[in-house]
N, C-alpha and C positions, 0 to 999 in steps of 0.2 A: 630497538630502534632509537636513534638519537632524536633530539628535538628538531634538529635541522632536517633529518630524514622524514620525520613525521610531518613537518611543515611542507616539505616537497610533495609528499603523498597527498596531503590535504589539498594543495594547490592543483595537483594533477586531477584529483577527483572533481574539484569544483570546475576546472576548465573542461573536463570531459562532459560533465552535465550541461554546461553552457553550450558546448558544441552540439550535443544531442538535441537540446531544445532549439538550436538554430538550424541545424541541418538534418536532423533525424538520426536514428540509430545507424541506418545503412550508409548515411553520408559522413559518418565519423571518420576523421583522418588523424592518425597519431601525430603527424607534423603540426596540425592545427592545435591539438591538445597541448603538445609540448610548448608551442609558442605562447599559448594562452596562460600556461602555468609558469612560463619563464624558466623552463628546464630543457635539457636535451632530450631528443627522442630516445637515446640510449637509456636515460634515467626512467622513462616510461616503461621501457622493456624490462629494466632491472626490477621494478616494483610490481609490474602487472603481467609480465611474460610476453604478451602480444595484444593485439587489438581485441581479440575475443576475451582474453583475461581481464582487460580493462573494462569492457562492457559488462562482463559478468559480475565483477566486483562492485562497480559503481551502481548498476541497476539493481542487483540483488539486495545490496545494503539499503538502497534508497526505498525500495518497496517495503521492506521490513520497517524502516524508520518511519515512513509515512503512516502506515497502519498503526504502529505503536503509539504515535502521537495521539491518534484518535481514540485508541483503546484506553490510554492513561486517563483521559478526561472522564470517561465513563467509570473507570475503576475508582476514581476519586469520589464520584457520587455514591457508589456502592459502599465504599469504605466509611463514608460519613454517617451511615445509618445501619441499624440492626433490624429495623422493622419496616418503617414506611419509606419506600423508595420514591424519589421525585421522578415519577414516570414521564411526565411531560419534558423535563429537562433531559432525560436520557433520549427520548425520541428526537429532540432538537439536535442532539449530537450525532445521530445516526446518519449514514449517507443517504442523500435524497437527490432526485433528478435535477432540482434547480440550484444545487450548491455550485455556484460558479467557481469557487476556489478549489473544489475537488476535480473540476473538469480536466485540467492539465495532468493531474495525478492519474486519473483513470485512462486517459489516452496514452500516457507514457507506458503504463502497464500493458495496455493492449498492443502497443507497438513493440515492446520488449518481448511479449509472448510470441508475436508473429515472427520477429527476428530470430527467436529461439528455435524455430523450425529449421533454420539454416545454420545456426551456430550451436552445436551440441553443448558446449561449455556454458553458454548463456541459458539454454533450456534447463540444464541441470541445476544451475544456481537459482534461477527463478523458481524451479520446483521446490528447492530447499527453502527459499524465502516464503513461498506461499504456504508450505507446511508449517513454518514458524508462525505465520499469521493465523492459520487455521487453528493451531494449538492454543495460541494466546486468546483467540476469540472463543474457543470452546471452554477454556478455563473461566473466562469472564462470564459466559452464560451459566456455567455451573455455579459460580459464586452468586449471580443474580437469582438463580433458582433457590439457592440456600437461604438468601436473605428474604425472598418473597414467599417462600413455601410452595412454589409451583411444583406440581407433581406430574407434569407432562411425561408421557412415555416416549415421545419423539426424542431421539438422542441429541444431546447438546451439539455434537459434531455436525449433525445434519442441519441444524438451525444455523450454525456458524457458516457452513458451506453455502446455504441459501443467501445469507446476508452478504457474503463476499461476492457471490455470483450476481446479485442484484446491483451491487456497487459498480462492478465492471460493466454490467449490462446497461447502465445509464448512458453509455456511449450511443446507444440507439436513440435515446431521448435527445441527446445533443444534436443529432442529425435531423430529428423530427420533433422539434420543441413543442409543437402544438398537440402532440399525441399523448404525452404523459408528463405531468408536472407534479409539484408537491401536493397540490390540491387533490389530485386523484390518487396519489401514492400514499400519503400520510394515513388515511383511514385503514388501508390495508396493512401498513407497517405497524400501526398501533394495535390492530386486531391480532396480528401474528405474534407480536411481543407479549400481549396479554394472555394469549392462549398457551404459548409454548415456553415463555421465559418468566414473566412476572405474575 
């Protein structure tokens, strides 16, 4: 791919994401994406196949990227030590109900998963994205256990699955903010991590 083509693809992705944020996944129109990217609709088709291909590529990659950003910060803390883990710093990096900056991310994932029920290509790509996230989280938990010496018999993949499920489940807290906040959740999170990871 040439630099010009790469630039066009990047602009199409950015425009698609802006349109999704503005109109939702089901309201995405290729003409609007093309106009926002200053390209022709034919170019969108060339690089992404169709609307479903565009949604699958943009949302699948975005989900992985967002989780990787969060995992890298924890990975850096673990890499900086061989014995004493800064447990409080790791807890601060974990998804929590009151993280306003994560709110859009979790709702976009929820919307993408719901749309995947109608768009098989999107469902397949999100499935691959979540498998990548689960694998990366599992490896991180295994590394944390190696650093901390935790010998829990609960599989690291099970803990990864629970953390990911909690993160997406905070959409319930978004709708009922008085029901669960960081104050109620953090003691549970700290206890779970101490028992099963650190």
